[in-house]
C-alpha positions as a printed NumPy array, in Angstrom:
array([[ 36.563,  50.207, -58.628],
       [ 33.824,  51.029, -56.091],
       [ 31.111,  50.025, -58.55 ],
       [ 32.536,  46.561, -58.856],
       [ 32.68 ,  45.843, -55.137],
       [ 30.615,  42.865, -54.06 ],
       [ 27.426,  43.617, -52.138],
       [ 28.712,  42.468, -48.734],
       [ 31.754,  44.732, -49.074],
       [ 29.548,  47.677, -49.838],
       [ 27.55 ,  46.987, -46.693],
       [ 30.762,  46.687, -44.658],
       [ 32.104,  49.893, -46.074],
       [ 28.878,  51.696, -45.225],
       [ 28.809,  50.424, -41.591],
       [ 32.53 ,  51.428, -41.138],
       [ 31.759,  54.912, -42.418],
       [ 28.945,  55.243, -39.813],
       [ 31.208,  53.959, -37.061],
       [ 33.822,  56.559, -37.998],
       [ 31.341,  59.304, -37.285],
       [ 30.591,  58.117, -33.738],
       [ 31.817,  59.983, -30.792],
       [ 34.918,  58.349, -29.07 ],
       [ 32.888,  57.431, -25.998],
       [ 30.593,  55.315, -28.149],
       [ 33.511,  52.943, -28.737],
       [ 34.126,  52.683, -24.987],
       [ 30.488,  51.752, -24.344],
       [ 30.603,  49.175, -27.14 ],
       [ 33.765,  47.637, -25.804],
       [ 32.062,  47.261, -22.456],
       [ 28.879,  45.972, -23.913],
       [ 30.155,  42.839, -25.637],
       [ 32.089,  41.409, -22.593],
       [ 28.888,  41.966, -20.52 ],
       [ 26.806,  40.082, -22.991],
       [ 29.359,  37.26 , -23.007],
       [ 29.118,  36.978, -19.161],
       [ 25.338,  37.264, -18.857],
       [ 24.247,  35.024, -21.698],
       [ 25.661,  31.676, -20.29 ],
       [ 23.891,  32.408, -16.891],
       [ 20.67 ,  33.173, -18.665],
       [ 20.881,  29.859, -20.629],
       [ 21.697,  27.974, -17.419],
       [ 18.561,  29.477, -15.726],
       [ 16.429,  28.383, -18.572],
       [ 17.901,  24.859, -18.449],
       [ 17.346,  24.418, -14.701],
       [ 13.842,  25.825, -14.801],
       [ 13.046,  23.27 , -17.532],
       [ 14.48 ,  20.562, -15.309],
       [ 12.426,  21.556, -12.227],
       [ 10.321,  18.703, -10.747],
       [  6.953,  18.388, -12.479],
       [  3.898,  18.587, -10.236],
       [  0.203,  18.234, -10.114],
       [ -1.894,  20.691,  -8.119],
       [ -5.202,  19.398,  -6.844],
       [ -7.857,  21.69 ,  -5.372],
       [-10.866,  20.388,  -3.382],
       [-14.448,  21.579,  -3.669],
       [-16.569,  22.836,  -0.755],
       [-17.7  ,  19.592,   0.824],
       [-14.796,  17.262,   0.039],
       [-12.141,  16.11 ,   2.488],
       [ -9.309,  13.731,   1.916],
       [ -7.971,  11.23 ,   4.488],
       [ -5.368,   9.2  ,   2.512],
       [ -3.217,  10.479,  -0.356],
       [ -1.273,   7.902,  -2.334],
       [ -1.178,   5.501,   0.66 ],
       [ -0.104,   8.129,   3.217],
       [ -2.543,   9.326,   5.866],
       [ -3.07 ,  12.99 ,   5.167],
       [ -6.005,  15.27 ,   6.028],
       [ -6.881,  17.728,   3.29 ],
       [ -9.756,  20.   ,   4.242],
       [-12.52 ,  21.334,   1.928],
       [-11.646,  24.247,  -0.365],
       [ -7.917,  23.666,   0.089],
       [ -5.314,  22.172,  -2.198],
       [ -2.321,  19.902,  -2.234],
       [  0.675,  19.263,  -4.512],
       [  1.31 ,  15.788,  -5.973],
       [  4.088,  14.283,  -8.085],
       [  3.228,  13.222, -11.595],
       [  1.777,   9.77 , -12.12 ],
       [ -0.941,   7.587, -10.587],
       [ -2.977,   9.256,  -7.803],
       [ -5.169,   7.412,  -5.353],
       [ -7.247,   9.254,  -2.745],
       [ -9.69 ,   8.394,   0.033],
       [-12.278,  11.167,   0.257],
       [-15.811,  11.875,   1.552],
       [-18.276,  14.705,   1.412],
       [-19.746,  16.343,   4.473],
       [-22.683,  18.758,   3.962],
       [-25.182,  20.644,   6.161],
       [-28.482,  18.934,   5.562],
       [-31.915,  20.096,   6.792],
       [-35.074,  21.947,   5.831],
       [-33.625,  25.308,   6.891],
       [-30.378,  26.77 ,   8.297],
       [-31.848,  26.533,  11.819],
       [-32.287,  22.724,  11.76 ],
       [-29.362,  21.883,   9.443],
       [-26.975,  19.192,  10.651],
       [-23.668,  18.013,   9.214],
       [-23.93 ,  14.564,   7.567],
       [-21.169,  12.71 ,   5.848],
       [-21.606,  10.379,   2.85 ],
       [-19.728,   7.3  ,   1.944],
       [-15.927,   7.133,   1.913],
       [-14.789,   6.861,  -1.691],
       [-11.533,   5.748,  -3.368],
       [-10.555,   7.688,  -6.476],
       [ -7.831,   6.601,  -8.825],
       [ -6.643,   8.7  , -11.832],
       [ -3.528,   9.602, -13.768],
       [ -2.197,  13.201, -13.91 ],
       [  0.924,  15.051, -14.859],
       [  1.942,  18.67 , -15.187],
       [ -1.492,  20.129, -14.603],
       [ -3.849,  21.877, -12.188],
       [ -6.915,  19.94 , -11.282],
       [-10.075,  20.587,  -9.273],
       [-12.142,  17.834,  -7.589],
       [-15.688,  18.708,  -6.782],
       [-19.014,  17.1  ,  -5.874],
       [-22.528,  18.231,  -6.73 ],
       [-24.147,  20.86 ,  -4.475],
       [-25.846,  18.783,  -1.789],
       [-28.61 ,  20.259,   0.449],
       [-30.952,  17.34 ,   1.251],
       [-30.556,  13.715,   2.318],
       [-32.045,  12.6  ,  -0.967],
       [-29.268,  14.432,  -2.775],
       [-26.684,  12.832,  -0.478],
       [-28.107,   9.41 ,  -1.154],
       [-28.075,  10.088,  -4.878],
       [-24.407,  11.157,  -4.676],
       [-23.473,   8.027,  -2.748],
       [-25.154,   5.972,  -5.426],
       [-24.068,   7.831,  -8.539],
       [-20.581,   8.805,  -7.368],
       [-20.694,  11.673,  -9.755],
       [-17.517,  13.579,  -8.901],
       [-16.169,  16.207, -11.243],
       [-12.419,  16.099, -11.851],
       [-11.412,  18.911, -14.265],
       [ -8.371,  20.803, -15.476],
       [ -7.98 ,  24.597, -15.224],
       [ -9.392,  24.818, -18.694],
       [-12.519,  22.855, -17.666],
       [-11.551,  19.595, -19.498],
       [-12.761,  16.476, -17.707],
       [-10.25 ,  13.937, -16.473],
       [-11.104,  10.253, -16.365],
       [-11.058,   8.52 , -13.046],
       [-12.078,   5.252, -11.382],
       [-14.178,   5.466,  -8.148],
       [-15.293,   2.81 ,  -5.65 ],
       [-16.882,   2.964,  -2.163],
       [-14.548,   1.983,   0.662],
       [-17.081,  -0.125,   2.511],
       [-16.889,  -0.884,   6.188],
       [-19.326,  -2.873,   8.354],
       [-20.537,  -1.548,  11.685],
       [-19.737,   1.673,  13.382],
       [-18.211,   4.236,  10.85 ],
       [-16.846,   6.98 ,  13.09 ],
       [-13.418,   5.583,  13.997],
       [-11.793,   4.152,  10.901],
       [ -8.295,   3.189,   9.942],
       [ -8.351,   4.366,   6.402],
       [ -4.731,   3.432,   5.386],
       [ -5.258,  -0.152,   6.663],
       [ -8.635,  -0.334,   4.859],
       [ -7.048,   0.983,   1.7  ],
       [ -4.248,  -1.6  ,   1.914],
       [ -6.832,  -4.352,   2.056],
       [ -8.834,  -2.759,  -0.781],
       [ -5.789,  -2.642,  -2.97 ],
       [ -5.622,  -6.457,  -2.847],
       [ -8.905,  -6.678,  -4.656],
       [ -9.526,  -6.559,  -8.422],
       [-11.456,  -3.21 ,  -8.319],
       [-10.568,  -0.76 , -11.154],
       [ -9.876,   1.839,  -8.379],
       [ -7.286,  -0.412,  -6.721],
       [ -3.521,  -0.11 ,  -7.217],
       [ -2.1  ,  -3.525,  -8.039],
       [  0.464,  -4.312,  -5.378],
       [  3.093,  -7.038,  -5.16 ],
       [  1.944,  -9.218,  -2.284],
       [  4.642, -10.04 ,   0.357],
       [  6.11 , -13.477,   0.087],
       [  5.297, -13.978,  -3.579],
       [  8.967, -13.927,  -4.592],
       [  9.577, -17.046,  -2.429],
       [  6.394, -18.771,  -3.15 ],
       [  6.366, -22.29 ,  -4.722],
       [  4.742, -22.213,  -8.162],
       [  3.085, -25.218,  -9.832],
       [  4.427, -26.365, -13.11 ],
       [  0.998, -25.837, -14.653],
       [  0.935, -22.115, -13.844],
       [  4.577, -21.158, -14.065],
       [  5.371, -18.802, -16.876],
       [  1.795, -18.142, -17.746],
       [  0.279, -14.669, -17.617],
       [ -3.283, -13.403, -17.952],
       [ -4.478, -12.218, -21.385],
       [ -4.146,  -8.461, -21.82 ],
       [ -7.466,  -6.645, -21.638],
       [ -9.337,  -9.56 , -20.08 ],
       [-10.889,  -8.495, -16.753],
       [-11.682, -12.112, -15.854],
       [ -8.073, -13.029, -16.5  ],
       [ -6.848, -10.177, -14.214],
       [ -9.213, -11.322, -11.476],
       [ -7.934, -14.899, -11.664],
       [ -4.33 , -13.711, -11.535],
       [ -5.121, -11.839,  -8.304],
       [ -6.747, -14.983,  -6.899],
       [ -3.717, -17.121,  -7.8  ],
       [ -1.334, -14.628,  -6.13 ],
       [ -3.388, -14.547,  -2.924],
       [ -3.658, -18.358,  -2.818],
       [  0.085, -18.685,  -3.253],
       [  0.71 , -16.069,  -0.626],
       [ -1.483, -17.714,   2.066],
       [ -0.156, -21.18 ,   1.209],
       [  3.368, -19.953,   1.989],
       [  2.199, -18.346,   5.239],
       [  0.428, -21.596,   6.435],
       [  2.186, -24.141,   8.644],
       [  2.473, -27.856,   7.562],
       [ -0.786, -28.896,   9.35 ],
       [ -2.765, -26.101,   7.731],
       [ -1.361, -27.006,   4.359],
       [ -2.322, -30.56 ,   4.891],
       [ -5.889, -29.684,   5.83 ],
       [ -6.073, -27.313,   2.835],
       [ -4.896, -30.078,   0.441],
       [ -7.417, -32.501,   1.938],
       [-10.159, -30.001,   1.552],
       [ -9.221, -29.357,  -2.095],
       [ -9.189, -33.039,  -2.902],
       [-12.587, -33.567,  -1.195],
       [-14.036, -30.638,  -3.128],
       [-13.076, -32.035,  -6.599]])
């Protein structure tokens, strides 16, 4: 009896009765609709999949006075108020700030501050690197001393970074920033990228130091590990006479 039909059968009967009242052409459109959905849906899912697999990137915009010279070891000029795209991970830049300094616009002259190395981590984000507004030589000196860059996300959140001056003696106009950066990265500065020194894989190691590693979190331990690597590297590079002189000097120093 109809009253004893289960609930789902009642719903099915009701939908069939509605379908029976449709015009014949509605069935034709429905027959076309389902194959179309079957074709389009997989392509839609594939588009979503490949968009999710697209390479992740970091966009870095520069403030008014900042210019980059080296980006992740590669010589690359990035002008003020422009941007560049980076891959996710560790970022290392060589930048400086050039501002028009003077008592008025008539006697203003462009002056460039120190060259800085910045090291930071970033992934899947848009960042802005800026410096304070600089109008006087005193402000430029303060910026060189304080190194108060601002590295922020699009939401205004500050991003941590390490910064160090890339120092150079003598005339500062013509500089080989990639070469200077390579030498800097051999130091123990927090802004340096630890690099495997050439020749270390073939270097002879003493039994007293083999298998030992510096303690995690100890800056002094990290510094000494860098010293040991450099000593081993230069020892391998030296000829027999130089090694002999080196050993004699060590013995006389003890």
